[in-house]
ROFI-785036 format. One record per residue: x, y, z of N, C-alpha, C, O in turn; residue in one letter. Coordinates in steps of 0.02 Angstrom, whole numbers, padded with zeros to 5 digits, always signed. Atoms other than C-alpha are relative to their C-alpha. Example, Ala and Ser with C-alpha at 12.3 -4.5 7.8 and 13.67 -1.06 7.14 Angstrom:
+00045-00059+00000+00615-00225+00390+00045+00060+00000+00097+00059+00033A
-00042-00059-00003+00684-00053+00357-00039+00055+00037-00014+00110+00045S
REM end
This chain:
+00025-00068+00003+02780-04426+02669-00061+00000-00050-00042-00013-00108M
+00068-00005+00027+02597-04413+02596+00019+00031-00080+00058+00076-00096P
-00018-00026+00072+02585-04407+02398-00075+00050+00006-00120+00048+00048E
+00049-00037+00043+02469-04281+02304-00076-00042+00029-00080-00103+00035A
+00062+00024-00050+02280-04299+02398-00032-00032-00079-00056-00087-00068I
+00027+00042+00053+02216-04361+02219+00048-00005-00054+00105+00017-00049T
-00034+00029+00066+02274-04425+02047-00031+00055-00044-00092+00055-00042N
+00022-00032+00025+02259-04274+01922-00048-00004-00051-00085+00040-00071A
+00036+00029+00055+02181-04378+01792-00058-00002+00006-00100+00009-00037V
+00080+00027-00009+02031-04428+01889-00045+00086+00002-00095+00093+00037S
+00030-00053-00003+01978-04245+01862-00045+00005-00070-00096+00037-00083W
+00036-00008+00070+01932-04272+01689-00078-00055+00010-00131-00057-00021H
+00088+00030-00017+01786-04384+01759-00074+00044+00038-00084+00056+00097F
+00049-00035-00023+01631-04293+01774-00032+00002+00066-00047+00051+00100A
+00035+00016-00068+01551-04397+01924+00068-00051+00029+00059-00112+00032R
-00042+00036-00026+01722-04457+01997-00023-00020+00083-00048+00018+00125A
+00022-00004-00086+01696-04546+02171+00031+00027+00037+00063+00072+00010P
+00003-00045-00066+01734-04479+02336+00099-00040+00014+00112-00100+00022A
-00044+00029+00009+01926-04491+02340+00043-00042+00068-00007-00067+00093S
-00025+00012-00049+02039-04565+02494+00026+00067+00040+00051+00118+00016P
-00033-00048-00046+02085-04464+02638+00079+00012-00005+00119-00033+00008V
-00078-00007-00012+02256-04396+02632+00009+00023+00084-00026+00060+00118A
-00019-00032-00093+02325-04366+02821+00072+00022+00001+00121+00002-00030T
-00066-00044-00005+02446-04229+02893-00008+00003+00067-00062+00000+00095F
-00001-00015-00078+02486-04206+03062-00058+00077+00010-00049+00131-00018P
+00036-00031-00015+02330-04115+03138-00058+00008-00061-00103+00049-00048G
+00040-00013+00072+02228-04122+02954+00001-00071-00031+00040-00116-00045L
+00016+00050+00065+02133-04225+02856-00024+00022-00058-00064+00068-00051T
+00035-00038+00064+02087-04187+02665-00025-00059-00034+00002-00114-00038V
+00034+00065+00039+01964-04288+02566-00038+00044-00064-00054+00104-00058E
+00029-00040+00064+01889-04234+02395-00076-00046+00001-00080-00106+00010R
+00062+00023-00010+01706-04264+02397-00021-00043-00059+00007-00029-00113T
+00059+00034+00061+01590-04382+02277-00027+00048-00044+00006+00099-00054G
+00031-00032+00033+01483-04309+02173-00048+00007+00049-00055-00033+00095P
+00036-00057-00017+01351-04170+02226-00057+00019-00027-00048+00009-00087V
+00051-00032+00035+01186-04096+02172+00035+00076+00015+00065+00090+00066A
-00025-00055-00018+01235-03923+02152-00029+00052-00055-00026+00045-00116R
+00022-00039+00047+01147-03767+02093+00019+00092-00003+00026+00118+00053F
-00010-00072-00018+01180-03584+02083-00092+00014-00011-00134-00016-00044V
+00061-00032+00002+01022-03485+02109+00014+00076+00023+00048+00096+00070L
-00013-00077-00013+01001-03284+02084-00078+00024-00021-00115+00004-00065R
+00071-00019-00024+00845-03196+02132-00005+00043+00045+00039+00053+00088G
+00001-00059-00056+00769-03055+02228-00042-00049+00054-00045-00110+00048R
+00015+00018-00048+00683-03085+02380-00055-00063-00019-00050-00123-00003E
+00064+00051-00008+00511-03165+02330+00033-00092-00027+00002-00146-00021P
-00026+00059+00036+00619-03309+02248+00045-00047+00039+00057-00104+00020I
-00029+00013-00067+00722-03338+02420-00052-00046+00034-00046-00106+00045A
+00070+00026-00025+00554-03373+02492-00030-00060-00029-00051-00106+00005H
+00048+00055+00060+00474-03486+02340+00059-00065+00016+00039-00117+00042A
-00039+00038+00007+00639-03580+02333+00009-00031+00061+00028-00089+00054A
-00017+00022-00070+00655-03610+02543-00057-00026-00006-00046-00085+00009G
+00049+00016-00001+00489-03649+02524-00012-00076-00038-00041-00122-00009A
+00001+00058+00028+00504-03786+02390+00050-00056+00041+00031-00114+00045A
-00039+00043-00016+00656-03863+02474-00012-00022+00076+00013-00071+00105L
+00028-00009-00090+00579-03835+02660+00073+00004+00020+00097-00047+00045A
-00072-00021-00015+00761-03761+02687-00011+00078+00003-00030+00097-00053L
+00000-00071+00010+00755-03555+02730+00053+00006-00042+00094-00040-00044E
-00066-00021+00042+00880-03476+02610+00029+00053+00079-00013+00072+00121L
-00019-00039-00039+00996-03370+02734-00010+00062-00044+00006+00055-00103A
-00018-00059+00036+00979-03184+02676+00052+00044+00006+00062+00090-00033R
-00050-00019-00003+01123-03136+02747+00075-00026-00027+00104-00076-00006K
-00058+00012+00029+01282-03124+02637+00032-00028+00039+00041+00007+00089V
-00054+00035-00026+01405-03262+02706-00013-00056+00053+00024-00097+00080G
+00041+00058-00032+01278-03361+02795-00007-00059-00029-00017-00058-00090R
+00041+00056+00011+01233-03550+02796-00045-00028+00028-00045-00028+00089V
+00051+00027-00011+01087-03636+02801-00012-00072-00002-00029-00093-00057I
-00005+00072+00014+01085-03822+02832-00032-00038+00024-00036-00035+00085E
+00041+00058-00034+00973-03971+02854-00036-00048-00046-00066-00034-00098R
+00007+00066+00025+00942-04158+02819+00034+00005-00076+00001+00000-00128D
-00046+00009+00060+01094-04150+02686+00003+00051-00048+00042+00055-00095G
-00011-00064+00065+01049-03985+02593+00037+00059+00026+00042+00061+00087L
-00029-00053-00023+01142-03824+02605-00027+00050-00055-00044+00041-00114A
+00012-00062+00007+01103-03658+02580+00062+00044+00001+00081+00054+00059A
-00061-00044-00024+01265-03540+02557-00013+00076-00044+00002+00094-00101L
+00006-00096+00032+01221-03346+02521+00052+00020+00004+00084+00034+00055C
-00054-00039+00048+01347-03281+02400-00007+00073-00012+00041+00108-00030L
+00023-00070+00027+01268-03120+02370-00050+00007+00026-00073-00034+00065G
+00044-00037-00027+01133-02998+02399-00053-00038-00019-00101-00044+00020P
+00039+00037+00040+01040-03106+02273+00024-00081-00029+00011-00105-00084D
-00048+00056+00041+01144-03270+02248+00012-00058+00048+00063-00066+00082E
-00034+00080-00041+01149-03437+02334+00027-00059-00048+00007-00075-00104W
-00007+00057+00013+01239-03582+02316-00034-00073+00017-00015-00082+00074L
+00045+00040-00024+01130-03737+02343+00036-00079-00010+00053-00102-00065L
-00026+00067-00027+01196-03905+02402-00021-00085+00005-00005-00103+00062L
+00025+00050-00019+01134-04070+02406+00029-00075-00020+00084-00089-00045G
-00032+00075+00032+01128-04277+02379-00004-00006-00072-00050+00021-00103P
-00007+00006+00067+01175-04323+02211-00062-00039-00042-00084-00029-00099P
+00069+00042+00009+01027-04451+02209-00060+00042+00006-00117+00021-00005E
+00066-00030+00002+00916-04309+02233+00014+00073-00040+00002+00131-00023Q
-00035-00070+00032+00991-04192+02109-00068+00019-00052-00092+00076-00050E
+00058-00010+00049+00839-04216+01963-00068+00036+00065-00088+00094+00063S
+00043-00030-00049+00706-04198+02124+00008+00057+00016-00044+00089+00013K
-00032-00056-00020+00788-04059+02175-00031+00051-00043-00079+00087-00030L
+00019-00038+00085+00780-03972+01986-00078+00019+00004-00102+00075+00014Q
+00052-00010-00007+00614-04012+01985-00049+00044+00058-00094+00082+00039Q
+00014-00045-00075+00559-03929+02153-00018+00063-00029-00068+00094-00048R
-00013-00084+00014+00632-03773+02113-00024+00031-00063-00025+00093-00070L
+00024-00007+00090+00567-03771+01918-00054+00033+00028-00059+00094+00030N
+00051-00001-00024+00407-03791+02001-00029+00070+00038-00074+00110+00030A
+00017-00055-00061+00417-03679+02146+00018+00072-00033+00008+00119+00005A
-00043-00078+00030+00500-03514+02029-00021-00020-00062+00031-00021-00096L
+00002+00005+00061+00418-03559+01861-00020+00083-00016+00007+00116-00060Q
+00010-00061+00007+00325-03385+01891+00038+00060-00003+00023+00113-00030S
-00041-00057-00030+00456-03283+01949+00076+00009-00052+00107-00041-00073L
-00041-00025+00013+00590-03196+01873+00090-00019+00045+00120+00012+00090P
-00055+00020-00040+00749-03287+01926+00049-00045-00080+00038-00058-00139H
-00049+00074+00056+00911-03415+01854+00042-00046+00059+00077-00040+00109S
-00022+00034-00074+00937-03558+01933+00039-00048-00065+00016-00059-00121L
-00064+00057+00054+01092-03680+01835+00011-00053+00062+00019-00054+00123V
-00057+00091-00037+01158-03858+01892+00056+00017-00037+00073+00030-00094S
-00093-00002+00027+01332-03846+01896+00058-00063+00059+00116-00062+00081I
-00041+00059-00029+01361-04023+01989+00050-00032-00035+00086-00070-00004G
-00059+00027+00028+01480-04071+01852+00053+00051-00028+00101+00039-00065H
-00070-00064+00015+01579-03892+01837+00060-00009+00073+00121-00014+00070R
-00040-00004-00053+01632-03897+02029+00021-00070+00023-00003-00125+00008D
+00005+00057-00049+01709-04005+02148+00015+00013+00064+00014+00074+00073V
-00004-00024-00068+01743-03999+02332+00067-00045+00057+00066-00106+00051A
-00043-00006-00047+01883-04022+02465-00015+00023+00066-00019+00080+00091F
+00031+00001-00082+01829-04067+02641+00064-00002+00033+00102-00050+00025V
-00073+00003-00038+01982-04014+02754-00027-00002+00085-00063+00042+00110L
-00001+00004-00078+01976-04071+02947+00035-00014+00058+00059-00070+00054R
-00046-00008-00048+02070-04049+03104+00021+00073+00036-00023+00112+00054G
+00017-00045-00062+02135-03917+03210+00086+00041-00054+00115+00090-00030S
-00022-00046+00021+02266-03861+03066-00002+00022-00054+00035+00060-00086A
+00074-00026+00059+02124-03848+02936+00030+00087-00033+00062+00105-00082A
-00002-00071-00003+02127-03658+02960+00084+00021-00046+00093+00043-00102A
-00058-00019+00019+02322-03637+02955+00030-00024-00090+00070+00007-00125D
-00027+00020+00066+02348-03736+02786-00042+00029-00060-00018+00035-00116V
+00060-00059+00054+02186-03630+02687+00053+00060+00006+00073+00085-00046I
+00001-00076-00001+02260-03473+02751+00077-00013-00021+00099+00038+00004S
-00045+00016+00035+02429-03528+02673-00001+00040-00070+00052+00063-00092A
+00030-00035+00079+02342-03446+02493-00064+00039+00007-00091+00059-00044G
+00061-00011+00011+02190-03383+02552-00005+00087+00053+00005+00089+00114C
+00005-00054-00075+02167-03201+02650-00032+00022+00023-00028+00080+00041P
+00055-00020-00056+02025-03206+02742+00045-00021+00058+00087-00066+00063L
+00001+00024-00075+02044-03197+02921-00016-00063+00024-00076-00052+00021D
+00017+00067+00003+02013-03371+02958+00002-00043+00082+00001-00102+00098L
+00011+00016-00071+02010-03356+03153-00064-00009+00021-00097+00025-00018R
+00058+00044-00033+01847-03438+03249-00032+00069+00002-00087+00076-00024V
+00057-00052-00015+01793-03258+03299-00015+00041-00077-00070+00066-00087A
+00005-00023+00042+01815-03193+03141-00049-00038-00081-00086-00009-00121S
+00029+00061+00056+01748-03331+03006-00019-00067+00054+00014-00118+00067F
+00011+00067-00039+01649-03440+03124-00052-00045-00027-00081-00028-00078P
+00016+00027+00059+01556-03602+03085-00073+00034-00019-00097+00081+00013A
+00056-00023+00040+01400-03571+02975+00029+00070-00047-00016+00103-00072G
+00002-00032+00036+01498-03444+02878+00040-00016-00085+00084-00060-00092C
-00027+00016+00076+01548-03445+02677+00037+00066-00039+00029+00124-00019C
-00031-00057+00034+01641-03333+02568+00021-00020-00076+00030-00080-00088S
-00014+00011+00049+01684-03318+02391+00078+00048+00007+00086+00106+00023R
-00063-00036-00008+01883-03298+02384+00039-00031-00023+00016-00074-00062T
-00046+00042+00030+02040-03370+02338+00034-00034+00025+00035-00017+00085L
-00044+00026-00023+02175-03504+02370+00033-00026-00053+00021-00069-00096L
-00053-00013+00031+02323-03466+02305-00009+00041-00083+00012+00098-00079G
+00028-00003+00058+02270-03433+02121-00065-00011-00057-00082+00006-00114K
+00056+00015+00025+02114-03522+02122-00059+00050+00030-00050+00091+00075A
+00051-00024-00010+01955-03460+02135-00040-00060+00052-00040-00120+00041E
+00065+00051-00039+01819-03541+02278-00020+00030+00026-00009+00090+00037M
+00065-00012-00054+01678-03552+02387+00043-00020+00062+00068-00077+00062V
-00033+00041-00059+01763-03575+02555-00065+00007+00067-00083+00059+00095L
+00045+00000-00086+01630-03630+02718+00036-00046+00034+00069-00094+00013W
-00035+00017-00064+01688-03661+02894-00078-00036-00001-00126+00003-00005R
+00057+00025-00038+01540-03793+02934+00000-00013+00091-00044-00001+00132S
-00016-00014-00063+01624-03822+03095+00067+00016+00048+00116-00010+00022E
-00080-00032-00033+01783-03751+03216+00045-00020-00030+00096+00014-00033A
-00100+00038+00058+01923-03864+03100-00033-00044-00034-00014-00102-00024H
+00038+00025+00034+01792-03923+02980+00007+00062-00065-00006+00118-00045V
+00015-00034+00044+01799-03831+02817-00020-00024-00079+00019-00066-00101F
+00003+00018+00056+01731-03855+02641+00023+00060-00062+00010+00120-00063R
-00016-00025+00040+01810-03815+02484-00041-00007-00062-00049-00064-00083I
+00018+00020+00064+01718-03781+02318+00013+00047-00048+00003+00107-00048E
-00033-00057+00048+01799-03732+02164-00005-00033-00074-00026-00091-00079T
+00015+00033+00088+01794-03767+01954+00051-00057+00002+00110-00057+00019A
-00038+00057+00004+01835-03939+01922+00068+00011-00041+00117-00018-00019R
-00056-00013+00012+01965-03881+01818+00059+00029+00024+00117+00019+00005S
-00079-00009-00052+02077-03799+01947+00007-00056+00049+00062-00065+00075L
-00044+00053-00055+02060-03957+02070+00070-00040-00002+00105-00048+00048A
-00085+00008-00005+02228-04024+02021+00046+00047+00031+00095+00026+00061A
-00037-00053-00023+02297-03846+02070-00020+00004+00087+00026+00007+00127Y
-00002+00005-00053+02220-03846+02230+00004-00042+00020+00021-00032+00078V
-00044+00065-00033+02262-04028+02270+00067+00036+00001+00076+00054+00059D
-00082-00004+00000+02439-03978+02250+00010+00054+00056+00045+00043+00106E
+00004-00043-00045+02414-03825+02340-00009-00015+00068+00029+00016+00105F
+00009+00022-00060+02362-03893+02490+00051-00040+00020+00085-00025+00069L
-00052+00037-00029+02478-04033+02497+00052+00030+00009+00085+00004+00054T
-00081-00059+00003+02632-03902+02481-00015+00007+00060+00020-00008+00109L
-00007-00052-00090+02551-03811+02630-00021-00060+00047+00030-00075+00079A
+00011+00081-00042+02495-03971+02727+00078-00007+00014+00103+00016+00065A
-00069+00018-00019+02674-04024+02718+00043+00054+00040+00077+00030+00086R
-00036-00059-00010+02755-03848+02758-00029+00004+00059+00012+00001+00105N
+00033-00015-00077+02629-03822+02912+00026-00089+00045+00006-00092+00103N
-00037+00051-00054+02712-03996+02998+00065+00009+00018+00092-00029+00058S
REM end
């Protein structure tokens, strides 16, 4: 019987490496390593300027994701984006964004240390997440390229479907052990 996906003690380390993959029937689960994460808030000129600085158009439609060359922009609200990128580019990305946005009213907050991510792959991924998520995760309702701020059990998360059977969960580091245990139990019950 597979053990919990990660050791809860490891969540105390802000830059913990990627965890080993846990495998269940129809599902693999992995906690990613460090990621450059930013929350960007601002109106239309901000989206345009930030997109130009990153060479990545920011989605304007809430719930959509644009990704290119290892960067992703998740539109979480009419004026809010979660920006993800490689950890080694965090400083460079922040400098580019700060330079492009300096004369515009905005908020840019680095949250790479605050959040962690789980990646679920396989035909059972949607069923396991649905055990605690109120969203309709059928492909017709929540296709690849969609994201949403939602819940997994009692944990707040951002859910991103990058492919038909691949999901990414972004959640607060303080909730990681809970999410880990929830996914483990849901995967066992789904077997």
